[in-house]
N, C-alpha and C positions, 0 to 999 in steps of 0.2 A: 081413149084416154086423152086427157088434156095435155097437149104438147108442152104447154107452158109449165105445167106442174112437174114435169119430169126432166126439165132442162134447167141449167144454172148459168149464171153470168160468168163470162170468161175474161173479164177485165183483169189486168195485171194485179191491181190492188183493190181490195174491198174495205170499206169502212165498217164500223160496228153497225151502222144503220142498215147497210147493204146486207150484212150477214143476217140481221134480224129479219129483214124483208124476205131473204131467200128461205129462211127457216119457216116463215109464215106461209110462203107460197108452196112449200113442199107438200106434195099430195101423199096421203097415207097409202094409196094404191101401189106406190113404188116400194121396192125393197128398202127397208129402213137402214140396214147396215151399209149397203152400197151407196145410198143417197147421202148419208152422213160423210162418207169418205169423199164423195164428189164435191161436197160443199166446201171442203178445204183444199181441193186440188188446185184451184186457181190462185190460192193465197201464197205469196212468197214466204219462204221459211223464216226470213228475218222479221216478218210481221206477225208470225203465229203467236209470239209471246204477248203481243198487244191485244189479241182478240179476247173479248169478254167471255165468250163461250168456253174457250180453252182454259182461261183462268178459273172459271167456275168449276170446270171438271177437275182441275188440279187441286183446288181447295177442298172439294169433296173427297178426293182420293187421300189427301193428307190427313183428313180427319176420320178416315174409315176404320172401323173396328169390327172384328168378327162377332157375329151374333152369338155364337157358342163355341167353346173350346173343348176339344176332345182330350180327355186325360191321357189316353194312350199316345196321342200325338205329342203332347207335352213331355211325357216320359221318354219317348224316342228322341225328341229334340235335345233333352238334357243329356242323354247317353251319347249322342253324336257330338255335342259340344265338349263332353269330357274326354273324347278321344285325343284331342290336342294336348291334354295335360298328362297323359300316360307316358311315362318314361321307361324305355327298355332297360331291363336288368343288366347290369354290367358286372364284370369281375370273373374270376376263375370258377366260382361256384356255379354261375349261370351257364358257362360254357361246359362245365363238367357234366351237367345234367342233360345235355343234348346228346341223344344216342348216336347221331351221325358223326360226331366229332372224334377224331383220332385221339388217343390218350398216350402221353409220354411215359417213359419209365419212371421219372421222378414223381409224376402224379399218382401212378399206381403204387409206388413204394410208400408215398405219403398216406395213402388209404390204409395200408397195413400197419403203419406206425400209429394210426389214430383209433383203429378198431380194437376190440377186446380179443386178444389171442391167448388168454391165460389157459384155456382148456387144451390148446395145442402145445403150449410151451411145456406143459407137464410131461409130454412124451419124448422130448428131445434128449439126446445124449451128446453133450457138447464135444467130448473127446472120446477116443477109443480106449476102452479099458484094457490094460496090459498087466500081466502077472509074471512073476518069476524072472527068468533071464531076459525075456522080451522087455519087461519094464525097466530092468537095469540097463540094458543096451540102449534103450530109447532115452533114458535119463543121461547117459554118458555121451552118446554119440548122435543122438537125435536132434531135431531142430529145436530152437528155443521156444519157450512157452509164450503164448499170446499175452500182451500187456493187459493188465487188469482193466484199464479204461476202455479197451476194445471188446471186452467179452460180451457186453450187452448187445453190441452190434452183431457180433457173431451169432449170439443166441437168436436174434431176430431173423437172420438168414435161415437158420436151422428150423425155426418155428414156421416160417412161411413154407418150408419144404414139407411140413406136416399138414398143411391146409390143402383140402381138396378143392375141386372146381365146384362152385356154388352157382347154379343157374339163376337163383333168386337174387343174387347180388349184382346190381347194375355195373359195378366196376369190373367184375369178372367177365361179364358179357362184353364190355367195351374193350377189354384187353384182347379177347378172342377176335372181335370184329376188326381191331386194328391190325393184328397179325395177318388176318385173311386179306384185308384190303391192300396192305403193303406188298404181300407176296404175289397177289393176283392182279393188282392194278385196278380192282373194282372200286367204283365210287358209291356203291350201295351196300347197305347192311345185308347180312345173310342170316339164315336160321342157325341157331346154336346146335342143332342136331341135323344131320343130313349127309348124303354121300359126298358133298363138296369138300368135307374135311379129309376124306381119303385122298383127294387130289393134292393136298398139301403134305401128305405123308403120315397122317394118323391111320391107325389100323381099322378103325370103324367109324360109324356115323356120330359117335359121342366121344369127343376128345378127352373127357374125364377118365375114360377107361385106360388111357395110355400114360397116365401120370404116376403110375406106381413107382415108389421109391424116390420120387423127386417132388411130388406135390405141385402146388401152384408156382413154386420157384422155377420150374421148367418153363412155364408160360412167361414168367417175368424175364427169363433169360432170352427167350425168343423175341419178346417185346424190345428188350435192350438191343438185340442184334439188328432188328429192322428199323428201329426209330433213332438210333444214334447215327449221326451224320458220318462218323468215322468208319463205322462197321457196316453201313448199309450196302455199299458196293460189294463187300465180302459176302454178305447175306445173299445178294443176288447171284453171285458166282457159284456159291455152294448150292443154292436152289436149282440153278441150271444144271449143275453136275448131277444132282439127284434125279433129274429127269432125262439123263442121257439114255440113248436108245439101247446101250449095252450095259453101262455102269450105273444104272439107276438104283436108288435106294430110298426108303421112306424118310423124307427130310425131317419132319417134326419128331418122328420116333427116334431118329438118330440124335437129334438135339436133346431129347429127354435123357438119353444115355450119357451124353456129354455133361449134362447137369448132375447126374448121379456121380460121375467121376469127380466133379468139382466139390460136391458135398462130402465125399469120402476124403478128398485131399484136405478139406477144411477141418474135418473131425480128427484126422490123423496129424494135424498141426504142420502139414507140409507147406501151408501158405502163411504160417505165423511170422516167419522172418520178413517176408515182403509186406505183410500187414503192419508189422511193427515199424518197418522203414517208412512206409507211407502214412502211418497213423490212421489208416482206414481199413475197413473190411469189405464192405459191399463193392466198391470200385475194383478192388483186387480180385474178388471172386468173379465179377463180371468179365474182367480182362482175362482171367485164367480160363473161363468158359470159352470165350471167343478164340483165345490162342489155341486151346485144345481142339476146337472145331476146325480151325484153320489147318492145324497139323493133320487131322484126319482127312480133310479134303485133299491136301497136298499128297499124302500117301496114296489115297484112293485113286487120284488122277494119274500120278506119275508111275505107280506100280500096277496100274490097270486092274484094280480090285473090282470084284462084283459082289452081289448080295450074298453069295455063298461064303464070302470071306469075312462077313461083318463081325461075327463073334471074335475071331482071332485078331482082327485089326483093332477092335475096341479093347481087348485084353492087353495087347502090346502097348496101346496108347495109354491105358491106365497106369501101367508100370512106369512108362517114360514120364508121364505128367507128374506123378508123385515124386519121382526121383529127381527130376530137373525142371521144376516149375519156372525157375528164373530163365532157363533156356527158352522155354515156350513163350514166355512173355516178351523176351528180346526179339524173337522171330516175329511176333505180332507187331511190335514197334517198327521193325524194318518194313514189314508189309504195308502198314498204314502210312509210313513215310513215303513209300514208293507210290502208293495210290494218290496221295496228296500232290505229288509231282507229275501225275499223269503217266507213270511208267507202267509197263506191262504187268499183268497179274502173275502172281506166283503159281496160280492154278493152270495157266496156259489157256489157249483157245478151246472153246467147247463147241460141240455140235449141237444144233437145236434138237429138241426132242422130236423124234419121228413118230408116225402113227403106230409103228410096231412096238413101241415101248409099253410094257405091261402095266396094268393098273396097280396101284399101291397095295390093294388088298390081295393081289396075287403073289406078292413077294414073301419069301420065307426069310424072316429077319431074326438074327440072334443078338440079343442085347447083353449088357453087363450082368444084370440080375440072373439071366439064364445060365451064363457061364459059371457064376458062383454057385448056383443051385445044382448044376450038372457038370462039375469040374472034371469028374472022371471021364465023361464022354466028350467034353470039349464043345458041345453044341446043345442047342435046345430051341424051343419055340416060345414066343410070347403069346 
């Protein structure tokens, strides 16, 4: 191989004539790409812009056009460029449709205020029907009637209590998911049917079967309890008590029974005086539910009740709640005020649930409905 043809000048600077001469002397027998690279290796960077070869190559590059354009490539390019113009959807509606998002009580209530509940509303009995001396005694010595302007709100509460759990309704599913996540601390959604609901105190794998007598209002009350910042600590304390190694009870099922008591108190106009005073119904019913649940937990803890006492405790609680609703509400106010100041709980210290605590499905629980159905015997099974 000609040594001259495979070597290049190493001077610091080359003129245009030298570059042309080097190009002319370049032998085709050498690798073309490596030789072209070596041709400019000895040229200072500051002089590259003045070289005619580089200027020619730049001119060709600026005028280059593809021989043919693939339509799929163009379509993909247009789609990619459109990505920058897509704006994420904002607002409560976008958040509400995300299954992983927790739902607040107000959001769930708004759902029921906007859907058609006419078929359920036909079933309600806003007040208890009394006849004879009972009607006269209630008229003379009973609580005042609910103001006319509050009766629509009362009917909404009673109508929701007629609604069952609909697994096809996304809002119903989100309410269940929120209750589960708040009580367990889970960050993930769970199946709407399964044994995990028994761990929360339902009697079976399907929570819908335990809503008898309270409907979806029972789930709304649970949602209120775990999502309201004022009652969240109380919910945690009662849930811990329900998992006590000796005094355990089915938490959600007990809550359903408390909702039944609240419904009866509303229908018997036991809450009318407080509703008239506050000019609200739903907040009063929610507070009454929480106050009654707090009273049950306090009695359960301090009197060392067990699951075998459930029916009698609920029956006594129903009598007290209807007779002295204002007293219960005052106790709740004192408790919440103490919690806000960081004072000790009214429930006292609790032991952590031990491995010997029985599973919820093994508990024999007597509820309000069972006592009414079996009043002569004083006990029954759900």
